[in-house]
C-alpha positions as CSV (number, residue, x, y, z in Angstrom):
1,M,109.0,65.0,32.9
2,N,106.8,64.1,29.7
3,L,105.8,67.6,28.4
4,E,103.3,66.2,25.8
5,E,101.6,64.1,28.3
6,N,101.4,66.8,30.8
7,K,99.9,69.1,28.1
8,R,97.1,66.4,27.2
9,N,96.4,66.3,30.9
10,A,96.0,69.7,31.7
11,I,93.5,70.3,28.7
12,A,91.6,66.7,29.7
13,F,91.8,68.2,33.2
14,Y,90.2,71.7,32.7
15,K,87.9,70.4,30.2
16,M,86.5,67.8,32.4
17,A,86.1,70.4,35.2
18,Y,84.5,73.0,32.9
19,E,82.1,70.9,31.4
20,G,80.6,70.0,34.9
21,Q,82.8,66.7,36.0
22,P,85.2,68.4,38.3
23,Q,85.4,65.6,41.0
24,Q,86.2,63.1,38.3
25,A,88.9,65.5,37.1
26,V,90.2,65.7,40.4
27,D,90.5,61.9,41.0
28,Q,91.9,61.6,37.5
29,F,94.6,64.5,37.5
30,V,95.3,65.9,40.6
31,G,98.2,65.2,43.0
32,D,98.4,65.0,47.0
33,E,97.7,68.5,47.1
34,Y,95.8,71.2,45.0
35,I,97.2,75.0,45.7
36,Q,94.7,77.4,44.2
37,H,95.8,81.1,43.6
38,N,92.4,82.4,41.8
39,P,91.2,84.4,44.6
40,D,87.5,83.4,43.5
41,V,88.1,79.8,44.6
42,A,89.0,78.3,47.8
43,N,92.4,76.4,48.2
44,G,92.5,72.8,47.5
45,T,90.4,69.9,45.7
46,D,87.2,70.7,47.7
47,G,86.9,74.6,46.6
48,F,87.9,73.6,42.9
49,V,84.9,70.9,43.0
50,D,82.5,73.3,44.6
51,Y,83.3,76.1,42.2
52,F,83.1,74.3,38.7
53,L,79.7,72.4,40.3
54,R,78.0,75.8,40.6
55,M,79.3,77.4,37.6
56,Q,78.0,74.2,35.6
57,K,74.7,74.8,37.4
58,E,74.4,78.3,36.8
59,Y,76.0,78.5,33.5
60,P,75.4,75.2,31.8
61,E,75.7,76.8,28.3
62,K,79.4,78.0,28.4
63,S,82.1,76.8,26.0
64,I,85.5,76.9,25.8
65,E,88.2,76.5,23.1
66,F,91.9,75.7,23.8
67,V,94.2,78.5,21.7
68,R,97.3,77.2,22.5
69,V,99.4,75.0,24.8
70,I,102.8,75.8,26.0
71,A,104.7,73.3,28.4
72,E,108.2,73.9,30.1
73,G,109.6,72.0,33.2
74,N,106.9,71.0,35.1
75,L,104.6,74.0,34.1
76,V,101.6,74.0,31.4
77,A,100.1,76.9,30.2
78,L,96.8,77.1,28.5
79,H,95.6,79.9,26.6
80,S,91.7,79.5,25.8
81,H,88.5,81.3,24.4
82,Q,85.5,81.2,26.7
83,T,82.2,82.1,25.6
84,W,79.5,82.5,28.3
85,P,75.7,83.3,28.5
86,G,74.7,86.5,26.6
87,N,77.6,85.8,24.3
88,D,80.3,87.4,26.7
89,Q,83.4,86.3,25.6
90,Y,86.7,85.9,27.6
91,V,90.6,85.1,26.9
92,T,91.9,83.0,29.8
93,M,95.6,81.8,30.5
94,D,95.8,78.8,33.0
95,F,99.1,77.8,34.4
96,F,99.2,74.3,36.0
97,R,102.3,72.9,37.9
98,F,102.9,69.1,38.1
99,D,104.3,67.1,40.6
100,D,107.0,64.5,39.7
101,S,104.2,62.0,39.3
102,G,102.7,63.9,36.4
103,K,99.7,65.0,38.8
104,I,98.8,68.7,38.9
105,V,99.2,70.3,42.0
106,E,99.1,74.0,41.9
107,H,97.3,76.5,39.5
108,W,97.4,80.4,38.6
109,D,94.9,82.0,35.9
110,A,94.5,85.3,34.1
111,I,90.9,86.2,32.9
112,Q,90.3,89.3,30.5
113,Q,87.1,90.1,29.1
114,I,87.0,90.3,25.2
115,P,86.2,94.1,24.6
116,E,83.5,95.2,21.8
117,S,86.3,97.5,20.3
118,S,90.2,97.5,20.1
119,A,92.9,100.1,19.3
120,N,94.0,97.4,16.9
121,P,93.4,94.6,14.5
122,N,94.5,91.9,16.2
123,M,92.8,89.3,18.3
124,M,93.4,88.8,22.0
125,Y,94.5,85.2,21.2
């Protein structure tokens, strides 16, 4: 298991899909199956592609910044900052499981909108 390569591939996969090329991302980085745990996205690669094509069409001005990447075993975690139209900002955490061939086969995520005020001075990422 090449942790550094998996980290690079997780970022490339997510960025490619997020920026409007989900089919290319699937073709390049996904294994024989794609198990989806986000309840807003259908299971499998078709659901993934449909979701990201719709997001690109509806929100072409969205942007993403990868804050940190952590890899252990066959898992990679991406911690990111997303900005959507109207300056809606979110902190997201995506987790990807890789198969023995270095392909992505499973995804979990958690998304939280950044509030306008906080009880502490620390950033959310």
